[in-house]
PLY file of the C-alpha trace (Angstrom):
ply
format ascii 1.0
element vertex 126
property float x
property float y
property float z
element edge 125
property int vertex1
property int vertex2
end_header
-11.90 67.26 -8.22
-10.45 64.40 -6.03
-7.99 61.67 -7.38
-7.39 58.42 -5.97
-4.50 56.33 -6.63
-5.21 52.57 -7.13
-3.66 50.38 -4.21
0.00 49.64 -4.39
-0.53 46.28 -5.78
-2.36 47.10 -8.75
0.01 49.94 -9.62
2.69 47.35 -9.78
0.75 44.75 -11.65
0.23 47.29 -14.54
3.96 48.22 -14.38
4.90 44.68 -14.96
2.47 43.93 -17.48
3.80 47.02 -19.68
7.21 45.96 -19.70
8.66 44.43 -22.97
9.52 40.94 -23.00
13.40 40.16 -23.16
14.40 39.03 -26.91
15.28 35.55 -27.10
18.74 36.34 -27.39
18.88 38.19 -24.29
17.49 35.18 -22.63
20.03 32.97 -23.93
22.72 35.30 -22.67
21.10 35.35 -19.26
20.97 31.67 -19.26
24.54 31.49 -20.54
25.64 33.73 -17.61
23.86 31.56 -15.18
25.66 28.29 -16.31
29.06 29.91 -16.76
28.57 31.00 -13.19
28.13 27.53 -11.89
31.38 26.80 -13.79
33.13 29.25 -11.79
34.61 26.91 -9.39
37.48 24.41 -9.97
35.70 21.59 -7.79
32.56 22.09 -9.81
34.73 21.73 -12.82
36.23 18.44 -11.57
32.86 16.91 -10.67
31.68 18.00 -14.50
34.82 16.41 -15.55
34.18 12.99 -13.74
30.28 13.11 -14.82
31.54 13.47 -18.54
32.92 10.06 -18.16
30.18 8.23 -16.31
27.33 8.29 -13.58
28.96 8.14 -10.27
27.79 7.16 -6.79
27.91 10.12 -4.53
30.30 8.37 -2.06
32.50 7.31 -5.03
32.63 10.81 -6.23
33.54 12.26 -2.91
36.34 9.92 -2.47
37.74 10.56 -5.94
37.56 14.32 -5.22
38.90 14.31 -1.82
36.21 16.40 -0.17
33.50 16.23 2.27
29.82 14.96 1.85
28.77 18.28 2.85
31.10 20.06 0.36
29.78 17.72 -2.68
26.67 18.32 -1.87
26.81 22.04 -2.03
28.52 21.89 -5.28
26.14 19.34 -6.83
23.34 21.59 -5.56
24.79 24.44 -7.62
25.17 22.19 -10.82
21.69 21.07 -10.36
20.30 24.63 -10.12
22.07 25.26 -13.26
20.21 22.23 -14.77
23.59 20.47 -15.70
23.67 17.39 -13.09
20.81 15.28 -12.13
20.46 12.80 -9.24
18.71 9.37 -9.22
18.59 7.07 -6.23
19.01 3.43 -6.45
18.30 1.65 -3.22
20.52 3.64 -0.78
22.74 4.74 -3.41
22.55 8.32 -4.86
23.87 8.58 -8.34
25.05 11.96 -10.12
25.03 12.11 -13.91
25.65 14.80 -16.59
21.96 15.84 -18.03
23.59 18.00 -20.72
26.32 16.12 -22.75
27.05 19.32 -24.63
28.46 20.70 -21.42
31.50 18.29 -21.52
32.33 19.67 -25.02
32.16 23.08 -23.99
34.58 22.40 -20.97
36.92 20.49 -23.23
36.91 23.71 -25.78
37.83 25.94 -22.65
40.53 23.72 -21.59
41.88 23.55 -25.07
41.89 27.38 -25.29
43.61 27.85 -21.97
46.31 25.01 -23.01
46.88 26.93 -25.99
47.42 30.14 -23.97
49.94 28.37 -21.73
52.03 27.01 -24.78
51.97 30.48 -26.07
53.62 32.08 -23.08
50.19 34.00 -22.32
49.18 34.85 -18.65
45.65 34.99 -17.35
45.11 38.03 -15.76
41.98 38.83 -14.24
0 1
1 2
2 3
3 4
4 5
5 6
6 7
7 8
8 9
9 10
10 11
11 12
12 13
13 14
14 15
15 16
16 17
17 18
18 19
19 20
20 21
21 22
22 23
23 24
24 25
25 26
26 27
27 28
28 29
29 30
30 31
31 32
32 33
33 34
34 35
35 36
36 37
37 38
38 39
39 40
40 41
41 42
42 43
43 44
44 45
45 46
46 47
47 48
48 49
49 50
50 51
51 52
52 53
53 54
54 55
55 56
56 57
57 58
58 59
59 60
60 61
61 62
62 63
63 64
64 65
65 66
66 67
67 68
68 69
69 70
70 71
71 72
72 73
73 74
74 75
75 76
76 77
77 78
78 79
79 80
80 81
81 82
82 83
83 84
84 85
85 86
86 87
87 88
88 89
89 90
90 91
91 92
92 93
93 94
94 95
95 96
96 97
97 98
98 99
99 100
100 101
101 102
102 103
103 104
104 105
105 106
106 107
107 108
108 109
109 110
110 111
111 112
112 113
113 114
114 115
115 116
116 117
117 118
118 119
119 120
120 121
121 122
122 123
123 124
124 125
């Protein structure tokens, strides 16, 4: 008896369809990890702090933060990929805005925890 394996692509598609779908809770943790990863930079946190107050023209935000246009662009791209920041163009101006107002509350909560740790003399060891 001769056995013939299906071509590699067919074998892979069978394996993909037989996998379990991740639970909604699992997907939430994955998304949370991606968003938290986008927060893992002090410049991006400063951008979020500014955008939590109002929309900013790119050049004004660049001046406020004291960073280059290229640096701002890189950080905003990461925040946009996470679905946190949006852009709109009005004439020659590009505006940045916070798409998720809840992010402002989340960042404030984390800062409150850190302030409490500092007041209690706790050190952050990572």
